N, C-alpha and C positions, 0 to 999 in steps of 0.2 A: 697406298701403294706399299707392296713388298720390295725388299732392299734390290736394287737392280744392281749392285756389286760397286766395282770400282769407278769414278766419274770417267767423262771421255773428255779430260781436259787435252787441249792440244792437237784432237784427233780430228781429220778431215773427212768429213760423211757427206755422201751423196744421197740425198733423198727423192726417188723418183716417183712419184704419184700417177696413177694411170686410172681410166674413167670408169670405177665404179661409185656407187651411193655412197660407199665409207669413204669417199675422199676428203669429207668431213673433218674426219677422224684423223686425217695425217695432219691437222692443224695444230692439233693438239700432240701429237707425236712430237712436229717440228720443236711445239713450246718448250717439251721435256727435253730435245738435246740441245736446244738451246741451255736451259740451265743446269746440264751437266757439262756444259762448258764446250760443245761440241763448235768445230766449224761447220756451219752445214751451207750446201748449194742443191737447191731444187731444180730439179728435171720436170715437168710435167708434158703429159702427150696431150693431143687434141681434146681427144675424150674427156679427160680431168679438167679441162679447161672449161667443159659445159658443167661440172658440179661445182666449182671454186675457183673464184679469179685468180690469178697469176700474183695482182698486186697482195692478195693476203699473205701470200708465202714471202713477198719481196718482204713487206714491213716486217714480220716475225724473223726474219733470218739475217735481214739486214744486207740482203746482196742480190744481184738480180737472178731472177727465175727465168731456166731456159726452157722455151718452147718450142722452138725451132731449128732442125738440123741447118738452116740456112739463111739463121740471121745476118744482116749486113756487117753490125755494129761487133760482132762476137766470133773470130775466126776459129776454125778448128776444136768446135767444142766437145765433137764427141772423142778428141784424144785428150785436148788438155785437161776436163776435170776427172778424168778416170786415169790421168796418169799421178795428177795429185791429190787422186781421194785414198783414205786408208779401209774406207770400204761403202760401197753402193748399197743400200736399203731400199728395195721397192714395198711401199705399203700404203693403198693396197694395190696388189698384185691381181690384175682381172685373169681370165681363162684366154683372153688374146696375148696378152704379154707373156703367160706361161709358154702357149705355142710358138711363138717367135721367137720366145730365148731357146726354148728345145731345138727347133728347128734351123737356127741359124739366120732369121730372115731381119731385115734391117732398111725398114722404112721409115722409120723416124729416129730424132735425136737421142732417145733413150735406147731401143733396140740397136741402134747403131753402138753405143758407147758399150754395151753388153759383150761385141766384139774383138773390144780392142784394149779391156779392161785385165789386169792381171791379179788387183785385191781380191778381199772375199765378197761375195754377192749373195744379201740375202733376201727372200720373197716370202711376204707375209701374203698369202691370197685371200680373196675376199671375193663372194660370187654366191649364186643359187646353190642349194643341197643337191639339186640335180646336177649342175654342171660340177659339181667337184667332182663328184663320182662316177659320172662319165667315164668311161674307159680310156678317152685320147687325152684326157686331162691327165687322168693317174699314171698314163704312157709318160707325158711331157714332164708331170712331176718327177720320176722316176730318174729320166733321164738328166734331169738339171740337179739331183741330187748324186746321179753317179759322175758328174762332172764336178763334183766337190763344192754345189752352191749349198745354201743352208735354206732348209723349207720352216717356217713358221706356220705351221698346221691351222687351219680356221675352227673357230670354236661351232659349238652347236647351239642354237638357240633362235629365238625370233629373226627371220627374216625379212627383206624388203618387201617381197611378194607376198606378204601375211603368214607363208608357211613356217615351222619350225622345222632346222635342221643343219646339218653340218656347213659352212658359210661363213658365218660371221669373222670380220678380222680378229686376229687373236690381240689379248689382252695387250694394252700397252705395256707392261711389263715382262710378258712374254717375251715382244720383240727387242726391248732392249737388253733385256738378258741375252739373247741369241746375238744380237751386233756386237754386246759388250765382251762376248765370248770369242768371237772370231777377230776383233781388232786385239785382244787382250787373252788370250788363248788360257784356260785354266790348267793347272798345271798339278791339280791336288794329289792326283798317283803318280808322279816323277817319284823312282827310286822304288817302284811297287812291281812284282812280277804275277803278271794275271794269266791265269791256262782258262780257256774257254773251247769249249763244246758246243757244237753247230751241227743243224744236218738230220737228214733221216739216217738211218741204217738200213744195210741191206743183208738178208739172209738167206743165203741160194737154196733152191729148190734143186734145180738141176742147172748144169752152166750157161743157159739161159734165161730162168725165170730166177723170179728173188718174191721175198715177202717185204712190204717196207709198208713206210705210211706216206701223208702229203706234207711233208714238212719241207718247207724250200731252203730253211737255212738263213732265212733273213734275218732272224732278231739277235742268232749269235754272230752274225757280222755283225749288225749294228754297233754289240756290244763291244765286238773287236776295235773295229775302227773309232767308239766313243771314248773307250780307253787307252787306247794309241795316242789320239789327240789331248787327253789328258796328263800325257807321260807314262804310261805306264809301258813295260816291257809285257809283250803278249806274245802268249804261244797259241791259237788256234789250231784245234784238232777237230778236223771237219770231216762229217759223212759226204756222200755224194750227193752236190750241187752243181747248177747254173753258174753260180756267183762268181766275179771278180774277187781276188783275196785284197783286202783293205792295204791302203800302201803303209809299208813299214812294220807290217805283222805277219809274223814266222806261220806259215800251214804246213801242220800234218797231216795229211787227207787217210782216211780209212774207209774199209765199207761198214764191216759187220760190229755187233755188238761186242764179241768176245776183242776186237781188236781195238775199238773205241775205250775200252775200259783196258787194256793192257796200255796204252798211249797213255792214258790219263794218270794210271796209277805210277807208273816208270816216273812222270815228272813230276808228282806232287810234291816230294819234296823240294825243287826248286822253288815251288810256287809260295806268295803270300797269300793267295787266294785262288777259289775254284769257282767258276758257272757253268753248272751242267744246262745250258739250252739247246743240247742235242733231244731229239725226240729217239729217243734208241726203242727199238723193237722188243715187245716183251716178252716175245716167243719166237722159237727158230725151227725149222724142220729138223726130226732128231736125224737120221740117215739122208743126207741130201745125194741124187743120184751122179755119179760122176759122168753121165752119159744124157743128152737132152730124151726126155719122156715123151714118145709118141704120142700124136693128139690118138685118142680111141674114139668109138662110140659108147657112148652112157656114161654116167658121172664114176670120177675117181671114187674107189670105195675109201681108204683113207688117208690120210696126209697126216702123221705122228708130229706132233710140237713138244717141244720141252721147254722152260723158262729159261732166259737168259740170264747170265747174272745181274742183280743189282747194282749199277757202276755207284749210284747214289749213295745207298747205304754203305757199300763198302768203303767209299771215300770217307762215309762218316766214321768207321770205324778204323780206320789207318794214318787219318792225318792227327797232326802234332798241333802245329799253331794256325793252319789255316783257316780264313774265311771260306762258309762253303755254303753255295747260294744254287737252288733248286728248282727248278720250272714245274708246274702244273696243271698241264691241259686238259681240264673236263669240259664235261658234255651237259653237268646237271648237278644242280646244288654244290656251287660254286666253291662258299666258303668254307663250308662245313667238312667238303672232303681236301680243301686245301691244308684247313687247321690241324686234321687228323695225318696227313701228310709231312706237316710241318714237324710235327712232334716223333712219327713212325723214323723219320728217314735222320732225325738229327742233325738239321740243316739249321744256320745263323740266318737265312733269311728265304723265304717260298715266294716264288712270282706267278702267281694265277689267271688263267684267263679261261674263258669258256668259247671254245673254240667255234659253236655253232650262231655265237652271236654275230650282226653285221659287223665288217669292218678290223673283226679279232680271230678271223679264222689263219688257216695255213695258207700262206702264200698272198696273205696281203700285204700291205706295204704301213697298212695300220697298226694299233694295236689297243687295247682296254684291260688294264691288268687292276690287281691288284696285291699290294705288298703286304707281307706277312712278317713280321722278325721273330725271334728267339725273347724278346723284353716284351712282347705282348702287344707292340704298335701294331694297327694296319692303318693301311694308307691306300686309298681307292682311285685312280688315277684317269680322267678321262679318254676319250678316244683321241691319242696321238700317233705321230710316227714313231715306227721302231725305233728311229734314232732317237725321239726325243724320249722314248721309252728307255730306252739304254743309257743315259744322260741321267735321268731321274734313278736309274736302279744302281748306279754309281754312287750318286751323291747319298742315297739311302745306305748303302755301305760304307760310308766313311762315319756317319753316325753310330756304327756300330763301334767306333773307337774304343780303345787302342787296338787297333787290327795289329791281333798276334804277329811278333816278327817282322813288322814293319821298322822302316827307319825313322828316327824321331823327325819330326813335322822342321824344326831347324836346318836338317840336312837335307829336305825337299826342297826345301825355299829357295835354297842357297844355289841348286841344280841349276846352269844356264840354260835360257830358252834354245828350242832348238827351232831349226828356220824350217 
């Protein structure tokens, strides 16, 4: 068992169990929560009761297990339980549970509670791989994330159907880590200033057309959100995206590679670390037209292009004490190209991913990456949500201590917690 951080002594947790074959794993999870000295109230759906009896959870929790919104001897449980809770953990969470939560449906005790709670909510989904990949489920998961819910993505492996895929309930220690982060947020980036780039750039051909790429900006925005929640002061330099800025993050919008380069370089001295997650265009038209080019018969003879500035390489030359992180989106020979870029760009940490791999392409909500750092370490991560990848990147950056120019650890730990 990996270290799950500080104990949950004194915290009140509502454990929601829904109708998945993985419901039996919630029994072990409950035992671990009790070992961590948490006070746990279990709420089971009707489907969950078909897999595990309420009596099992009642014996292990030492408290009444709620199964019915209309229990005669328990008044207003949908209000009293979430009001007293420090967090609600739903493990396993079925596709039906995710759908009801995303759509605001309330037809049982657990779903009704989710409409009244103000505390953090953590979902640990478990279902067949085809269900997890279904566009409707993916949309519901993204909706919940936007509203602030924490999603502990399922693992890959053998499923109850006999197939192999992503749908297994996440490992217990990962669920506990997410819960502990929710009730006792990490502040390991407090006192540090982080400059992050995100999204694509657009290089104009004429006033209405441009050259760009498929980047959605989701990875950079996830990094900004994660860093802010871990205490960092974050400036996000973003190319054009459809994303909402993370709460508490200053966003500077740019369009072209030149604008992005100038914006980042002008704020380099302000930062303790820079993460270049943006997909910056490698080429731009040499002479953009000042007027819209008219459609014509036949092919366009030429569209002269020139290289854009290599922002990452320039930052490596100009930095003084900043930690520098780059990304490498590849389509072949991932590790070889990533190692080459790590040294060529002069960065401290490089995040490499194969954008042709399932779940790792532009616009997806998940990513499978390899972390390579200046010390020679290589860490391959499994398929995770981009928010989880962001936390892994930030944690890895801190292992490259001492971070040049950063405050001493004692000054960070004394900083008061933000609400």
